[in-house]
C-alpha positions in Angstrom: 0.0 0.0 0.0 1.3 3.5 -0.9 1.0 5.9 2.0 1.4 9.6 1.3 2.8 12.0 3.8 1.6 15.6 4.1 3.2 18.1 6.5 0.7 20.7 7.4 1.6 24.4 7.5 1.6 24.5 11.3 4.0 21.6 11.5 6.2 23.3 8.9 6.3 26.3 11.1 7.2 24.1 14.0 10.2 22.7 12.1 11.4 26.2 11.1 11.1 27.3 14.7 13.0 24.3 16.0 15.8 24.9 13.5 16.0 28.6 14.4 16.0 28.0 18.1 18.7 25.3 18.0 20.8 27.2 15.4 21.2 30.1 17.9 23.7 27.8 19.6 24.9 25.7 16.6 23.8 25.9 13.0 25.0 22.3 12.4 23.0 21.0 15.4 19.9 22.8 14.1 20.2 21.3 10.7 21.0 17.8 12.2 17.9 17.9 14.5 15.6 18.9 11.6 17.1 16.2 9.4 16.5 13.6 12.2 12.9 14.7 12.5 12.3 14.5 8.8 13.9 11.0 8.6 11.6 9.8 11.4 8.6 11.3 9.5 9.7 9.5 6.4 9.6 6.1 8.2 5.8 6.6 8.4 5.5 6.0 4.7 6.4 2.4 5.3 5.0 2.0 8.9 2.1 4.5 9.2 0.7 2.8 12.3 3.9 2.7 14.2 2.9 5.7 16.3 1.2 5.3 19.6 -2.5 6.4 19.7 -2.6 9.5 21.8 -5.9 8.4 23.3 -4.1 5.6 25.1 -2.0 8.1 26.9 -4.6 10.7 27.8 -7.7 8.5 28.1 -9.7 10.8 25.8 -10.9 10.3 22.3 -8.4 11.6 19.8 -7.4 10.8 16.2 -3.7 11.7 16.9 -0.9 9.3 16.9 2.6 10.2 17.9 6.2 9.2 17.5 9.3 10.6 19.2 12.4 12.0 17.5 15.0 13.0 20.2 13.4 15.6 22.4 10.5 16.2 19.9 7.1 14.6 19.6 5.7 14.3 16.1 1.9 14.3 16.2 0.0 13.0 13.1 -3.2 11.6 11.9 -3.3 8.5 9.7 -6.4 8.0 7.6 -7.0 6.4 4.2 -3.4 6.1 3.0 -2.5 9.6 4.2 -0.3 10.5 7.1 -0.9 14.1 8.0 1.7 15.6 10.2 -0.1 18.0 12.5 2.5 19.4 15.0 6.1 18.8 16.0 6.6 19.9 19.6 9.3 19.7 22.2 8.4 17.1 24.8 8.6 19.5 27.7 6.0 21.9 26.2 2.3 21.8 27.2 1.6 19.9 24.0 -1.9 19.0 25.0 -3.1 22.6 25.1 -1.3 23.3 21.9 -3.0 20.3 20.2 -6.4 21.2 21.6 -6.1 24.7 20.2 -5.9 23.3 16.6 -8.1 20.2 16.8 
């Protein structure tokens, strides 16, 4: 089965902000971190159900799945051969309120 990946505008903004923030200390580290996140996202094309269903963690109904790349959590929805990357957030952020703002 062919699975397409779409990175939504908000997730694209998240990636840019991650790179900008890390690059303040080291441009190479910023580039490396974003590359690692993108590599992790690309694995979803072959294994779209590899992410944990968020509802198992929060005990509330949610379509989100998530995978972890380093200190970042990649939130996505998988439906009908499409992985839609919704947000990419640092694990220490209040990601539940950020996700609820855009759900």
